[in-house]
PyMOL CGO cylinders between C-alpha atoms (Angstrom):
from pymol import cmd
from pymol.cgo import CYLINDER

trace = [
    CYLINDER, 16.52, 4.13, -79.18, 16.10, 1.01, -77.50, 0.3, 1, 1, 1, 1, 1, 1,
    CYLINDER, 16.10, 1.01, -77.50, 20.16, 1.15, -76.50, 0.3, 1, 1, 1, 1, 1, 1,
    CYLINDER, 20.16, 1.15, -76.50, 18.99, 4.41, -74.31, 0.3, 1, 1, 1, 1, 1, 1,
    CYLINDER, 18.99, 4.41, -74.31, 15.81, 2.51, -72.71, 0.3, 1, 1, 1, 1, 1, 1,
    CYLINDER, 15.81, 2.51, -72.71, 18.61, -0.44, -72.12, 0.3, 1, 1, 1, 1, 1, 1,
    CYLINDER, 18.61, -0.44, -72.12, 20.92, 2.17, -70.62, 0.3, 1, 1, 1, 1, 1, 1,
    CYLINDER, 20.92, 2.17, -70.62, 18.52, 3.73, -68.40, 0.3, 1, 1, 1, 1, 1, 1,
    CYLINDER, 18.52, 3.73, -68.40, 16.72, 0.51, -66.98, 0.3, 1, 1, 1, 1, 1, 1,
    CYLINDER, 16.72, 0.51, -66.98, 20.76, -0.66, -66.22, 0.3, 1, 1, 1, 1, 1, 1,
    CYLINDER, 20.76, -0.66, -66.22, 21.39, 2.19, -64.35, 0.3, 1, 1, 1, 1, 1, 1,
    CYLINDER, 21.39, 2.19, -64.35, 18.58, 1.91, -62.44, 0.3, 1, 1, 1, 1, 1, 1,
    CYLINDER, 18.58, 1.91, -62.44, 18.58, -1.58, -61.79, 0.3, 1, 1, 1, 1, 1, 1,
    CYLINDER, 18.58, -1.58, -61.79, 22.54, -0.70, -60.35, 0.3, 1, 1, 1, 1, 1, 1,
    CYLINDER, 22.54, -0.70, -60.35, 21.22, 2.37, -58.42, 0.3, 1, 1, 1, 1, 1, 1,
    CYLINDER, 21.22, 2.37, -58.42, 18.44, 0.16, -56.64, 0.3, 1, 1, 1, 1, 1, 1,
    CYLINDER, 18.44, 0.16, -56.64, 21.18, -2.78, -55.89, 0.3, 1, 1, 1, 1, 1, 1,
    CYLINDER, 21.18, -2.78, -55.89, 23.74, 0.04, -54.43, 0.3, 1, 1, 1, 1, 1, 1,
    CYLINDER, 23.74, 0.04, -54.43, 20.89, 0.66, -52.53, 0.3, 1, 1, 1, 1, 1, 1,
    CYLINDER, 20.89, 0.66, -52.53, 19.39, -2.31, -51.30, 0.3, 1, 1, 1, 1, 1, 1,
    CYLINDER, 19.39, -2.31, -51.30, 23.20, -3.37, -50.13, 0.3, 1, 1, 1, 1, 1, 1,
    CYLINDER, 23.20, -3.37, -50.13, 24.17, -0.38, -48.57, 0.3, 1, 1, 1, 1, 1, 1,
    CYLINDER, 24.17, -0.38, -48.57, 20.55, -0.08, -46.54, 0.3, 1, 1, 1, 1, 1, 1,
    CYLINDER, 20.55, -0.08, -46.54, 19.53, -3.54, -46.01, 0.3, 1, 1, 1, 1, 1, 1,
    CYLINDER, 19.53, -3.54, -46.01, 21.95, -6.04, -46.59, 0.3, 1, 1, 1, 1, 1, 1,
    CYLINDER, 21.95, -6.04, -46.59, 25.43, -4.38, -44.97, 0.3, 1, 1, 1, 1, 1, 1,
    CYLINDER, 25.43, -4.38, -44.97, 24.13, -1.06, -43.39, 0.3, 1, 1, 1, 1, 1, 1,
    CYLINDER, 24.13, -1.06, -43.39, 27.05, 1.23, -41.70, 0.3, 1, 1, 1, 1, 1, 1,
    CYLINDER, 27.05, 1.23, -41.70, 27.34, 0.16, -37.73, 0.3, 1, 1, 1, 1, 1, 1,
    CYLINDER, 27.34, 0.16, -37.73, 28.73, 2.76, -35.51, 0.3, 1, 1, 1, 1, 1, 1,
    CYLINDER, 28.73, 2.76, -35.51, 30.11, 1.35, -32.69, 0.3, 1, 1, 1, 1, 1, 1,
    CYLINDER, 30.11, 1.35, -32.69, 33.16, 2.58, -30.25, 0.3, 1, 1, 1, 1, 1, 1,
    CYLINDER, 33.16, 2.58, -30.25, 32.46, 6.07, -31.27, 0.3, 1, 1, 1, 1, 1, 1,
    CYLINDER, 32.46, 6.07, -31.27, 33.19, 8.45, -29.01, 0.3, 1, 1, 1, 1, 1, 1,
    CYLINDER, 33.19, 8.45, -29.01, 30.80, 11.53, -27.06, 0.3, 1, 1, 1, 1, 1, 1,
    CYLINDER, 30.80, 11.53, -27.06, 32.27, 13.93, -29.80, 0.3, 1, 1, 1, 1, 1, 1,
    CYLINDER, 32.27, 13.93, -29.80, 29.95, 12.74, -32.38, 0.3, 1, 1, 1, 1, 1, 1,
    CYLINDER, 29.95, 12.74, -32.38, 27.01, 12.83, -30.22, 0.3, 1, 1, 1, 1, 1, 1,
    CYLINDER, 27.01, 12.83, -30.22, 23.72, 15.07, -31.91, 0.3, 1, 1, 1, 1, 1, 1,
    CYLINDER, 23.72, 15.07, -31.91, 22.77, 18.49, -30.29, 0.3, 1, 1, 1, 1, 1, 1,
    CYLINDER, 22.77, 18.49, -30.29, 19.87, 16.81, -28.47, 0.3, 1, 1, 1, 1, 1, 1,
    CYLINDER, 19.87, 16.81, -28.47, 22.18, 13.78, -26.96, 0.3, 1, 1, 1, 1, 1, 1,
    CYLINDER, 22.18, 13.78, -26.96, 24.56, 16.15, -26.09, 0.3, 1, 1, 1, 1, 1, 1,
    CYLINDER, 24.56, 16.15, -26.09, 22.15, 18.42, -24.26, 0.3, 1, 1, 1, 1, 1, 1,
    CYLINDER, 22.15, 18.42, -24.26, 20.95, 15.60, -22.41, 0.3, 1, 1, 1, 1, 1, 1,
    CYLINDER, 20.95, 15.60, -22.41, 24.36, 14.60, -21.21, 0.3, 1, 1, 1, 1, 1, 1,
    CYLINDER, 24.36, 14.60, -21.21, 24.87, 18.27, -20.32, 0.3, 1, 1, 1, 1, 1, 1,
    CYLINDER, 24.87, 18.27, -20.32, 21.71, 18.19, -18.52, 0.3, 1, 1, 1, 1, 1, 1,
    CYLINDER, 21.71, 18.19, -18.52, 22.70, 15.17, -16.67, 0.3, 1, 1, 1, 1, 1, 1,
    CYLINDER, 22.70, 15.17, -16.67, 26.01, 16.48, -15.41, 0.3, 1, 1, 1, 1, 1, 1,
    CYLINDER, 26.01, 16.48, -15.41, 23.98, 19.40, -14.42, 0.3, 1, 1, 1, 1, 1, 1,
    CYLINDER, 23.98, 19.40, -14.42, 21.62, 17.16, -12.39, 0.3, 1, 1, 1, 1, 1, 1,
    CYLINDER, 21.62, 17.16, -12.39, 24.84, 15.89, -10.61, 0.3, 1, 1, 1, 1, 1, 1,
    CYLINDER, 24.84, 15.89, -10.61, 26.76, 18.94, -10.13, 0.3, 1, 1, 1, 1, 1, 1,
    CYLINDER, 26.76, 18.94, -10.13, 23.68, 20.43, -7.89, 0.3, 1, 1, 1, 1, 1, 1,
    CYLINDER, 23.68, 20.43, -7.89, 23.50, 17.49, -5.65, 0.3, 1, 1, 1, 1, 1, 1,
    CYLINDER, 23.50, 17.49, -5.65, 27.56, 17.56, -5.31, 0.3, 1, 1, 1, 1, 1, 1,
    CYLINDER, 27.56, 17.56, -5.31, 28.42, 21.18, -6.26, 0.3, 1, 1, 1, 1, 1, 1,
    CYLINDER, 28.42, 21.18, -6.26, 32.06, 19.48, -7.23, 0.3, 1, 1, 1, 1, 1, 1,
    CYLINDER, 32.06, 19.48, -7.23, 32.39, 22.02, -10.41, 0.3, 1, 1, 1, 1, 1, 1,
    CYLINDER, 32.39, 22.02, -10.41, 36.12, 20.67, -10.57, 0.3, 1, 1, 1, 1, 1, 1,
    CYLINDER, 36.12, 20.67, -10.57, 34.22, 16.76, -11.44, 0.3, 1, 1, 1, 1, 1, 1,
    CYLINDER, 34.22, 16.76, -11.44, 31.40, 18.39, -13.81, 0.3, 1, 1, 1, 1, 1, 1,
    CYLINDER, 31.40, 18.39, -13.81, 34.24, 20.14, -16.08, 0.3, 1, 1, 1, 1, 1, 1,
    CYLINDER, 34.24, 20.14, -16.08, 35.89, 16.80, -16.19, 0.3, 1, 1, 1, 1, 1, 1,
    CYLINDER, 35.89, 16.80, -16.19, 32.88, 15.06, -17.26, 0.3, 1, 1, 1, 1, 1, 1,
    CYLINDER, 32.88, 15.06, -17.26, 32.31, 17.80, -20.26, 0.3, 1, 1, 1, 1, 1, 1,
    CYLINDER, 32.31, 17.80, -20.26, 35.60, 17.38, -21.31, 0.3, 1, 1, 1, 1, 1, 1,
    CYLINDER, 35.60, 17.38, -21.31, 34.81, 14.20, -22.71, 0.3, 1, 1, 1, 1, 1, 1,
    CYLINDER, 34.81, 14.20, -22.71, 32.46, 15.89, -25.24, 0.3, 1, 1, 1, 1, 1, 1,
    CYLINDER, 32.46, 15.89, -25.24, 35.37, 17.66, -27.12, 0.3, 1, 1, 1, 1, 1, 1,
    CYLINDER, 35.37, 17.66, -27.12, 37.97, 20.30, -26.71, 0.3, 1, 1, 1, 1, 1, 1,
    CYLINDER, 37.97, 20.30, -26.71, 36.09, 23.08, -26.46, 0.3, 1, 1, 1, 1, 1, 1,
    CYLINDER, 36.09, 23.08, -26.46, 36.19, 25.01, -22.58, 0.3, 1, 1, 1, 1, 1, 1,
    CYLINDER, 36.19, 25.01, -22.58, 33.92, 23.32, -20.28, 0.3, 1, 1, 1, 1, 1, 1,
    CYLINDER, 33.92, 23.32, -20.28, 31.96, 26.63, -19.54, 0.3, 1, 1, 1, 1, 1, 1,
    CYLINDER, 31.96, 26.63, -19.54, 31.08, 26.77, -24.07, 0.3, 1, 1, 1, 1, 1, 1,
    CYLINDER, 31.08, 26.77, -24.07, 29.47, 22.99, -23.94, 0.3, 1, 1, 1, 1, 1, 1,
    CYLINDER, 29.47, 22.99, -23.94, 27.29, 23.62, -21.33, 0.3, 1, 1, 1, 1, 1, 1,
    CYLINDER, 27.29, 23.62, -21.33, 26.63, 27.49, -22.64, 0.3, 1, 1, 1, 1, 1, 1,
    CYLINDER, 26.63, 27.49, -22.64, 25.99, 26.02, -25.69, 0.3, 1, 1, 1, 1, 1, 1,
    CYLINDER, 25.99, 26.02, -25.69, 23.62, 22.99, -24.16, 0.3, 1, 1, 1, 1, 1, 1,
    CYLINDER, 23.62, 22.99, -24.16, 21.56, 25.75, -22.85, 0.3, 1, 1, 1, 1, 1, 1,
    CYLINDER, 21.56, 25.75, -22.85, 20.88, 27.25, -25.96, 0.3, 1, 1, 1, 1, 1, 1,
    CYLINDER, 20.88, 27.25, -25.96, 19.88, 24.33, -27.65, 0.3, 1, 1, 1, 1, 1, 1,
    CYLINDER, 19.88, 24.33, -27.65, 17.62, 23.84, -24.34, 0.3, 1, 1, 1, 1, 1, 1,
    CYLINDER, 17.62, 23.84, -24.34, 15.99, 27.00, -24.66, 0.3, 1, 1, 1, 1, 1, 1,
    CYLINDER, 15.99, 27.00, -24.66, 15.30, 26.45, -28.28, 0.3, 1, 1, 1, 1, 1, 1,
    CYLINDER, 15.30, 26.45, -28.28, 14.02, 22.72, -27.78, 0.3, 1, 1, 1, 1, 1, 1,
    CYLINDER, 14.02, 22.72, -27.78, 11.89, 24.25, -24.78, 0.3, 1, 1, 1, 1, 1, 1,
    CYLINDER, 11.89, 24.25, -24.78, 13.18, 22.28, -22.13, 0.3, 1, 1, 1, 1, 1, 1,
    CYLINDER, 13.18, 22.28, -22.13, 11.30, 22.18, -18.71, 0.3, 1, 1, 1, 1, 1, 1,
    CYLINDER, 11.30, 22.18, -18.71, 11.91, 25.32, -16.24, 0.3, 1, 1, 1, 1, 1, 1,
    CYLINDER, 11.91, 25.32, -16.24, 13.38, 23.23, -13.96, 0.3, 1, 1, 1, 1, 1, 1,
    CYLINDER, 13.38, 23.23, -13.96, 15.85, 21.91, -16.50, 0.3, 1, 1, 1, 1, 1, 1,
    CYLINDER, 15.85, 21.91, -16.50, 16.88, 25.48, -17.88, 0.3, 1, 1, 1, 1, 1, 1,
    CYLINDER, 16.88, 25.48, -17.88, 17.71, 26.10, -14.24, 0.3, 1, 1, 1, 1, 1, 1,
    CYLINDER, 17.71, 26.10, -14.24, 20.01, 23.39, -13.53, 0.3, 1, 1, 1, 1, 1, 1,
    CYLINDER, 20.01, 23.39, -13.53, 21.54, 24.34, -16.71, 0.3, 1, 1, 1, 1, 1, 1,
    CYLINDER, 21.54, 24.34, -16.71, 21.93, 27.70, -16.01, 0.3, 1, 1, 1, 1, 1, 1,
    CYLINDER, 21.93, 27.70, -16.01, 23.80, 27.11, -12.71, 0.3, 1, 1, 1, 1, 1, 1,
    CYLINDER, 23.80, 27.11, -12.71, 26.29, 24.47, -14.23, 0.3, 1, 1, 1, 1, 1, 1,
    CYLINDER, 26.29, 24.47, -14.23, 26.91, 27.27, -16.90, 0.3, 1, 1, 1, 1, 1, 1,
    CYLINDER, 26.91, 27.27, -16.90, 27.46, 30.20, -14.32, 0.3, 1, 1, 1, 1, 1, 1,
    CYLINDER, 27.46, 30.20, -14.32, 29.61, 27.79, -12.26, 0.3, 1, 1, 1, 1, 1, 1,
    CYLINDER, 29.61, 27.79, -12.26, 31.88, 26.78, -14.90, 0.3, 1, 1, 1, 1, 1, 1,
    CYLINDER, 31.88, 26.78, -14.90, 32.50, 30.56, -16.00, 0.3, 1, 1, 1, 1, 1, 1,
    CYLINDER, 32.50, 30.56, -16.00, 33.91, 31.09, -12.64, 0.3, 1, 1, 1, 1, 1, 1,
    CYLINDER, 33.91, 31.09, -12.64, 36.01, 28.18, -12.93, 0.3, 1, 1, 1, 1, 1, 1,
    CYLINDER, 36.01, 28.18, -12.93, 39.80, 27.93, -13.00, 0.3, 1, 1, 1, 1, 1, 1,
    CYLINDER, 39.80, 27.93, -13.00, 41.14, 24.60, -13.42, 0.3, 1, 1, 1, 1, 1, 1,
    CYLINDER, 41.14, 24.60, -13.42, 43.49, 23.64, -10.92, 0.3, 1, 1, 1, 1, 1, 1,
    CYLINDER, 43.49, 23.64, -10.92, 47.14, 23.88, -12.24, 0.3, 1, 1, 1, 1, 1, 1,
    CYLINDER, 47.14, 23.88, -12.24, 49.04, 20.86, -13.04, 0.3, 1, 1, 1, 1, 1, 1,
    CYLINDER, 49.04, 20.86, -13.04, 51.95, 21.65, -11.40, 0.3, 1, 1, 1, 1, 1, 1,
    CYLINDER, 51.95, 21.65, -11.40, 53.72, 19.46, -8.74, 0.3, 1, 1, 1, 1, 1, 1,
    CYLINDER, 53.72, 19.46, -8.74, 53.33, 20.52, -4.95, 0.3, 1, 1, 1, 1, 1, 1,
    CYLINDER, 53.33, 20.52, -4.95, 56.24, 22.14, -3.56, 0.3, 1, 1, 1, 1, 1, 1,
]
cmd.load_cgo(trace, "trace")
């Protein structure tokens, strides 16, 4: 019986040592990550900042470019997802209005063609 007790004590000590090493001594540090890895709340905050700038300058091309760093999805979809999150998280009505305005503008936006000028 003492053999089993020693076994479980060694397992518990190994687990404790691994947790201490991983959480205290050498924790993971994320550096130079892309905005694609942001959590939904931070993504929505970023989209809200883009919506505030869009409200000021009404430049839908620039807004779409700014949202492009959040992934390969269309900017209208990124804005719509952020609007949905903002509704669920009870953002203020003024913020929801900004996000709705940006989403509506992006849904009708057509990117400029990348072709050469004649």
